[in-house]
N, C-alpha and C positions, 0 to 999 in steps of 0.2 A: 504494500500500500504506500503510495507516494503522498507525502504531506504537501498540500498545495501551498505554494509560496505566498500567494495573496491572502490566504486565510491565516497563515502564520503571522504575517505583518499586521493583519487586522486584530487578531486576538492575543498576541503576545504583549498583554498589558498587565499592570499590577493586579494580581488576583489572589485571594486566599488559597492556601494549599489544602484547607479543609481536613487537616488531621484531627480537628475537633470542630464542633459548631456550638456556640460562636467560637471564632478563632481566639488564640491566646491573647492577642492585643486588645481584646474586649474585657479581659479580667480586671477586677477592681482590687484596690488595696484592702487587705484583710483588716477589718475594724470591729468585728463582733465574734470573738473567740467562742463563746458558748453556742452561738448559732452554728458555727462551723462544726463543732463536736457533735451537735445534734444531727447534722447532715451526714456525718460518718455513721452514726448509729442508725439513722433512717435507711441507709443503703442496705442494711440487712433484710429489709422487707421489700426490696426492689429487685428487678431483674437486670442483667443476668445474676443468678445466685452464685455462680462460681467466682473465685477470687483470682485476679491477675496481679502479681507482684512485679513492680518495676524497681530496679536498684540502680541508682546513678552513681558511677565512679568517675569523678571529674579529672583524675590525675593522668598526666601524659609526660613522656620523656622530653618531648619538644613540641613546639606549636606548629601545626600545619597552617599555612597562611590562608587557605580557603575556608578554614573551619568556622562553622556557625554555632557550635555547641558550647555549653558551659564547661570550661576546662580550667585546670590549674597545673602549671608546669612546675614540677618539684621532684627532687630525689630525696627529700627529707623523710626518713622512715618514721620519725616521731609524729609528723603531721599525718602520715598515712595510717599509722597505728591508732592514733586518736580518732580518726575518721571512722575506721572499721569498728572500734568500740562503740562509737556513737550510733552507727547503724544497728548494732546489736541491741542497744538501749531503745532505739526507735521501734524495733520489733516488739519489745516488752511494752512500750507505750500503746502500740496499736492493738495488740492481742485482746485486751479486755473489751474492746469496742466491737469486736467481730464475733458473730454467733458461732458457736463451736461446731455446728452441723454443716457449716459452709466449707467448701474444699477448694484448694488451689488447683487451677487448671493450666496456669501459665506463669512462668518466672522468666523475666527478661532482664539481662544485665546490659546497660548501655553506658555511654560516656561522652567524652573522655576515652580512656582505655581501660576497661575492666581487667584485662589480663596483664596490666601493669602491676597489679597487686600480686604479692607472693601467693602461691597456691594455698598455703595454710590459711590465709585470710578468706579466700573463697570458701574453703571447707568450713570455717567457723560460721560464716553467715548462712550457708546452705543448711548446715546441721541445725542451726538455730531455727530456721524456717520449718524444717522437717519435724522438729521436736514440738513446735507450737501449733502447727496446722496439719490437717490431713490433705491429701492430694487425690485427684481423680485417678483412674487406673493408668492412663497414659498422658500425663501432663506434658505440655511443651516447655522445655527448659532450654533457654537460648542465651548466647553471649555474643556481643559485638567484639571482635578481636582485631588487634593490630598485629600484622605478621612480624613486626620488629621485635615482638616480645613473646612469640609463640614457639614452643619446642614440642617435640614428640612426647616427651615425658609429661609436660604440662597438659597436653591434650588428653593423654591417658588418664590423668587424675580428674579432669573434667568429666570424662565418660563415667568414671567410677562414682561421681557425685550425681549422676543422672542427666547430665547435659545431653541433649539429642539434636541440637541445631547450633551450628557455629556460623557466624557471618564475618567475612574478611573485608576490610576496607582496602582493596588493592588500588583503586582509583585510576591507575594507568600502568602499563608495562614499559613506558618510555622513560628512561633514566633522566633525560633532560627536563621533562615535565615534572617528575617527582622532586628533583633537586631544586627546581625553581619555586615550588610550593613548600619546600622545606619538609618533605615527607621522609621519615626514617626508612632505611632499607630493611628488608626482612632478615631475620636471623638465618632462616633456611630459605632455599628457593621456594617460590610459590608452588611449583610443580611437586617438590618433595613433600611439603606439608599437606598438600591436597591429596596426594597418593596415600599418605598415612591416614588421613581422616577417612578416606574412602575404603580403607581396609576394615572399617567398622560397618556392620550391616545396618545399624539403626541410628547412624549419625548423619544428619542432613547438613549440606553445605551450601551457603549463599556467598556469592562474590559481588562486591559493590564496586562500581566505577562511576567516574564523574566526567561529564563533558562540558566544555566551556572554559577550560583552564589555559593559561599561557602556553604557547608552543604546540598546542594540539592542532594537528592538521589531518585531513582526510586519509592520506596514505598511512600515516603512523597509527591513527586510531583504528583503522581497519585491521592492522596487525594485532593491536591490543585485543579487540573484540573476538577476532578469529582464534587467537590463542586462548582467550577465556572460554569460548564455546568448546574448544578442543579439550579442555580440562574436564568437561562434563559435570559441572556442579548441578545440584538439584534446582537451584534458583540463581538468578542474576538480577542485579538492579543497576540501571544506568540513569544516574541522577543528573539533572541540570544544575550546574553550579549557580547558586543563588548569591549574587553579588549585592551585599547589603552593608557597605562600609559605614553607614550611619549607625549600625548596630554593632558590627565587629570591625573595629578600626584597623586591625592588621590586614584586612582584605584590601585596603587602599594601596598597599605596597605592590599588589599584583598589577596595578594599572600601568606601572612603568615598563612592564614586560610586554604589554599589549594583550588584551583579551579578545577572543574570537568574536566576530561580528554576529548579529542575529542570523544572517544568512549562513555563515559558517557553522553556527551552533545547530541549526536545523539540519544541515548536511551531515554533521557528526552523528546526531541522533538517528537520522534516516539510515545511515550506514549501519549503525548498531542494530536497529530494528530489523533491517533486511537480513543481516548475518544471523541473528538469533532465531528469527522465524524460519530461515532456511535450515537451521539446525534443529527444527521441530520444537523450539521453545514456544510456549503460549504466552502472549502478552497479558499481563495482570495489571489492571489499573493503567496508570499513565507511564510508569517507568520501571515496572518489575516484569520478570519473565520466569516461568516455571516449566520444568520438563513435563512431558505428557503424563507421567505417573505420579506427579507430585499432588499432594492433597489440595493445594491451592487450585490446580487445574481442574480437579474434579469438583471442587466447591463452586468454581466459576460456572461450570457447565450446568450445575443444578441451581444456580443463582442463590447460593448459600454462603457467599464470601462475605467476610466482615473485616473491619479495620479499627484499630485504636492507635494510641500514640506509639506503640511498639511496632506497628506495621500491620500487614495483612495476616489474617488468621481465619480459622473456621469457626462456625457457631459452636462446635463441640468444645473448643478451647477458649472461647470468648468468656471474659469475666469482667466485672467492674475492677478498675485498676486502682491499686493502692501503692503509692510511690514512696520509696525510701531514699534518703540522700538529698543533697543540695539540688535545687531547681527542678526536682521531680514533680510531675503533675499527676495527682490522683484524679482519675476519670470515672466518677461515679454516675449513676443514672441521672441524678438531679443536681449534681454539683461538680465543679472543677476546683481543685485545691492545689495550689502550687507552693512548694517549699522555697524558702529563701535561697538566693544564689550565693550568699556569703557563707563560707565554711565556718568562720568565726561565730557568726550569728547562729548557724545551724547547731554547732556543738553546744553553745551556751544555752540555747532554748531547750534542747533535749535534756541536758544536765539539770535543768530546772523543772523537768517533767511536763513541758509544754510543746505541742506540735509546732514546728518552725514554719508555719504557713504564712506566706507573705502576700499572696494574691488568691482571689477566689472568684467564682461566678456561680450563681444559682440559676439553673436552667428551668424556665417556665414551660408550661404544657405546649404552647405554640412553637417554642424553640425545639422541643423534643420532636415534634412533627416535622419541622424543617430539617432537623438533623437526620431523621430517618430517611427522608427523600434524598438528601445530599449523599448520605452513605451508600444508598442503593445506586446512585449515579456513579459515584467514585469507585465502588467495588464491583457491582454486577452489571453496570451499564444498561440498566433496565429498571423501570418503575411501573408497576401496575397501580395506578391511582385508585382504581376501584377496590383493590385489596387493602391499600393503605387506609382508605375511608372506612372499610369494614372493620379493620383492626382497631382503628381509633374511634369507631362509633360516631362518625360524622358524615355529612354529605360531601361528595367529591368536590362540589363547587365551593364548599367552605375551605377545602384544602387550597384551592387556587387563590381564594381571598386571603388566607393566612400567609401564603408565600408571596403574595402580591406579584405573581408572575405576569409578564406582559406577553400576550399571545402573539403579538406582532414579532417579538424577538424569537419565539418558537417557530413561527412561520419562516423567518429568515434562516434559522438553523436547518429547517426542512429544505428550503430552496437551495441551500449550500451543500446539501447532502450529508449533514452531520447527524441528523436524527430521523427516525420514523416516529410519528405521533398521531395515533388514531384510536378512537374509542377509549380515551383516557389511559392509554398505554404508551409510554415513551421508551424507545430503545435507541441506543447510540449505534451509529454505523461504524465501520472500521475506520473511516476518516474522522468521525466524531470522537473516537477514543482519544485522539491526540488533543482534543479541545474540551475534555470532560470538566476541567475546572471552570471554564467559561460557561458551559452548559449548567453546571451546578450553581454557579453564581446567579443565573437567571431566576432561581427559586430562593434566593437569599434576599429578603427585603432590606437588610442592612446595606446592601450594595447600591441601593437607589441613590443614597446621599452619602456615600462613603467619604470619610476624611482621614482614614487610617492608612499607614504605609504597608505595602505588601511587596514581595519580590514578584517578578514577572511570571506569567502563567507557564511559559515553556523555557 
């Protein structure tokens, strides 16, 4: 499928990524702690019943210049030790608020660089979770890994702890690109560590890449993606570099090397898309790909794909998210609760027996409905508004009123070949998949008079 250049130029505008609805820049300063605690307790009576734990490890050995995450560059083991102890205490603080009959279905370690921690610290935290919560029969336990800190023995220990999915931030195989963005080199070759991971039957592998970095060009990026596909990971992600120097100041330094133009970026993504689909990977959402046997592929076919801050998942492993660590966002049915980004404030708060929540947002019923629609567009590329109306016990016309959708905009999407829309059923075309954020935004009433800053859609 060829991305039409005129549509790319039209729709590559600042648009929410919709990892949540409303997006995180709508969150408010936390000013009512008792109400926040009640929101955590109330989540026990809401769906999904399962628990998803997110653990944020901010530490890295050095700063990648493209990074948009909350990180801290340190080699101070005392700082790391204190942080790990604080996460253990945060688990103790959370445990009494969660009903004992609820089970963990997903544990996700993100960062920063989670595998920058000594394996003994990973063991401490995992064993603490296992001793305080029950799990479903086959929970998804995943970690985002930096190849610069991953060995075969470290991988073996992760497997012993129950990890069944690892994600590598490869970003590119071109040394000049990696050096320019200050990315540390792997301890082992990517091929060697991939081969070791694939020696385990029940260990899924995801490789992450970025397009839009300095010195990336079509010929070299083609080599990178072909090499990636040849390694046969279960999943791949090809992310558009989000240039937001007003948020992450170090990104400004990349401008002196020259960033690919919009036309060059679309060509890079098109090349990756073509190569991966030729290798039988199924496009998932906007920038993910899964092999034909992967559970995400099967979930997409049955329109049962789901997504949270951790990424795409199935309805079986979907849970309300309870976040541990700095900047982590708890994603409850009726509330988003974000921890402070300051390690100092985080440690002090937990030591005082207080959740370190700095931002929050309580989701009303209309927003839950809008969230449901946007999730269906972003995950399954299909919305049956008749079923949505039935599930929410309202008239379908009331849905259109709540979303404030402009049918002229939908007609334009139809004329451009981006959607089919008939009998209250919307389905994205193959071309429309590339513009799903724009299509989702049509059902977001907040975008009618938006004043907030977002990265570009593509």
